[in-house]
C-alpha positions in Angstrom: 0.0 -0.3 0.0 1.4 3.1 -0.9 0.9 6.3 1.3 1.8 9.7 -0.2 2.8 13.3 1.6 3.2 16.7 0.1 5.0 18.5 3.2 6.6 22.1 2.8 10.4 21.9 4.5 10.2 25.3 7.1 6.2 24.3 7.8 6.3 23.0 11.9 2.9 21.0 11.1 4.4 19.0 7.9 7.1 17.9 10.2 5.5 17.0 13.2 2.6 15.3 10.3 5.7 13.2 8.9 6.5 11.9 12.6 2.9 11.1 13.2 2.3 9.1 10.1 5.7 7.5 10.6 4.0 6.4 14.1 0.6 5.3 12.9 2.3 3.0 10.4 4.8 1.3 12.9 1.7 0.8 14.6 -0.2 -0.8 11.7 0.0 -4.1 11.4 1.0 -4.5 7.9 3.2 -1.3 8.4 5.9 -3.7 6.5 3.7 -3.4 3.6 3.2 0.2 3.3 5.3 2.4 1.4 5.7 6.0 2.5 6.8 8.6 -0.2 7.2 12.1 0.6 6.1 15.3 -1.7 7.0 18.6 -2.3 4.4 21.4 -1.8 7.0 24.8 -1.5 5.4 27.3 0.0 8.0 29.6 0.3 8.3 31.5 -3.3 7.8 34.8 -1.9 10.8 35.0 0.6 14.2 36.1 -0.5 17.1 33.4 -2.1 19.9 36.0 -0.8 19.0 36.1 2.9 16.6 34.3 5.8 14.5 36.2 8.2 13.8 35.1 11.6 10.4 33.4 12.3 9.3 36.0 14.3 9.8 38.5 11.4 8.4 36.2 8.6 5.4 35.5 11.3 4.9 39.5 11.6 6.0 40.1 7.9 3.5 37.7 6.0 0.7 36.9 8.8 0.3 39.8 10.7 1.4 37.7 13.9 3.8 38.9 16.5 4.5 39.3 19.9 2.7 37.2 22.8 0.4 35.9 19.9 3.8 34.2 17.9 5.0 32.9 21.4 1.8 31.4 22.5 0.9 30.2 19.0 4.3 28.3 17.7 5.8 27.3 21.6 2.1 25.7 21.3 3.4 23.7 18.4 6.6 23.2 20.5 5.1 21.3 23.1 3.1 19.1 21.0 6.0 17.7 19.3 7.9 17.2 22.8 5.1 15.0 24.0 4.8 13.1 20.9 8.4 12.5 20.7 10.3 15.2 19.2 12.8 17.2 21.0 14.4 19.3 20.9 12.0 20.7 17.9 12.7 24.2 17.2 9.9 26.6 15.8 9.7 30.5 17.2 13.9 30.4 18.0 14.3 29.0 13.8 14.8 31.4 10.6 13.0 30.6 7.4 14.0 31.6 3.4 13.3 30.5 0.0 13.3 26.8 0.0 12.7 25.7 -3.3 16.7 25.0 -3.9 16.4 22.2 -1.1 12.7 21.2 -2.7 15.2 20.4 -5.9 17.6 18.4 -3.7 15.3 16.5 -2.1 14.1 15.3 -5.4 17.7 14.8 -6.7 17.7 12.6 -3.4 15.0 10.7 -4.7 16.1 9.8 -8.0 18.9 8.1 -6.2 17.2 6.2 -4.3 16.5 8.1 -0.7 13.3 9.8 -0.4 12.6 8.6 3.2 16.4 9.6 4.2 16.7 13.2 2.6 13.2 14.1 4.1 13.9 12.8 7.5 17.3 14.6 7.5 16.3 17.8 6.4 13.7 17.5 9.0 15.9 16.7 11.7 18.1 19.5 10.8 15.9 22.1 10.7 13.7 21.7 13.3 16.2 19.2 15.5 19.1 21.6 15.4 17.9 24.8 13.9 20.5 24.4 11.1 20.3 26.4 7.7 18.9 24.3 4.8 18.5 26.9 2.0 21.5 27.1 0.2 23.9 25.3 -2.2 26.6 24.7 0.9 23.9 23.8 3.1 22.7 21.6 1.0 25.9 19.8 -0.3 26.9 18.7 3.6 23.4 17.5 3.7 23.9 15.3 1.3 27.3 14.0 2.3 25.4 12.7 5.0 23.0 11.1 3.0 25.8 9.5 0.9 25.3 11.5 -2.4 28.5 12.1 -4.7 28.9 15.8 -3.9 30.2 16.7 -7.5 26.6 14.9 -9.0 24.7 16.8 -6.3 26.3 20.2 -6.7 25.7 19.9 -10.3 22.0 18.7 -10.3 21.4 22.1 -7.9 23.3 24.3 -9.9 21.9 23.5 -12.9 18.6 23.7 -11.2 17.6 20.1 -12.8 15.0 19.0 -11.4 12.9 22.6 -11.1 10.2 21.1 -13.0 9.9 18.4 -11.0 9.3 20.0 -8.3 6.3 22.2 -10.2 4.6 19.2 -11.9 5.0 17.5 -7.7 3.1 20.1 -6.7 0.8 20.6 -9.0 0.0 17.0 -8.8 -0.5 17.4 -5.0 -2.9 20.5 -5.9 -5.3 18.3 -8.2 -5.4 15.5 -5.7 -7.4 18.5 -3.0 -4.5 20.1 -1.5 -4.5 23.4 -0.7 -1.7 23.2 2.4 0.6 21.4 3.1 1.2 18.7 4.8 -1.6 16.8 3.1 -1.6 13.2 2.7 -3.1 10.9 0.4 -3.6 6.8 1.1 -4.0 4.3 -1.3 -4.8 6.9 -4.0 -8.3 7.1 -2.5 -8.5 9.1 1.2 -7.2 12.4 1.6 -6.0 13.6 5.0 -5.6 17.6 4.9 -3.0 18.7 8.1 -1.5 17.1 11.0 -3.9 14.4 11.8 -3.3 12.5 14.8 -1.4 9.0 14.5 -4.7 7.7 16.0 -6.8 8.8 13.2 -3.8 8.5 10.9 -3.7 5.0 12.1 -8.1 3.9 11.3 -7.4 5.4 7.5 -4.5 3.0 7.3 -6.9 -0.3 8.6 -9.4 1.5 6.1 -7.8 1.2 3.4 -6.0 -2.1 3.9 -9.8 -3.5 4.4 -11.1 -2.4 1.6 -8.4 -4.2 -0.8 -8.1 -7.1 1.4 -11.7 -8.3 2.1 -11.3 -11.5 3.5 -12.2 -15.1 1.6 -14.6 -17.0 3.4 -13.8 -20.8 3.7 -16.5 -23.3 3.6 -17.1 -26.8 2.8 -19.0 -29.8 5.4 -21.0 -29.1 7.9 -19.4 -26.2 10.0 -20.8 -26.7 13.7 -21.7 -22.5 14.1 -24.0 -20.2 16.5 -26.5 -17.9 15.2 -29.6 -15.4 16.5 -32.1 -18.7 16.0 -29.8 -21.2 18.5 -26.5 -23.6 17.7 -26.2 -26.1 15.1 -26.7 -29.4 17.0 -24.0 -31.8 16.0 -25.5 -35.5 14.1 -25.4 -38.3 15.9 -22.5 -40.8 15.8 
């Protein structure tokens, strides 16, 4: 069974949503038969490519959220993440920037067979360490950690080889119903917007599985059983 998740790198709900999905798959009875694939859903095209903003600056300029309101909303996410095993999870005390190059890096890593590893690594670097993941040097270092060939990675990013693929990835998510991130699609049939709780995701996994794996009843002979009209009486020997 395939589960796809569209996400933005700097979206705190995306990092938490990815974690919750992982936990749901771990608890799922058929988790070893589930393939999780991450897709790009960039939301940062309005940010400059030559500098970073603090999260406080970004919230104030883009959403009109500042001061105590920014503190309360972001600390709430950090507390939720900590309660679910993600600590540290740095949201407010972090920086944001244009993530398009980072998404192209993730597409390159996916082409090299490292979709899951690359997304896990970039979330861990950004939210776990508050490391920048926006510039070429940042991404080359991350590629080194993943065992990617540095020169191949550099060439792919400087040539912007995966720019169109990232755009197509996001467009496909929108066609499936994504209006924001995260957005999860289970087995191509169930769309889950937002960072649904682990129990909810687990229930969706079970529902999708049961619909495509119906039980086949075994019949043959007189098999004794009880029903609404009583119990079958075994024949005399």
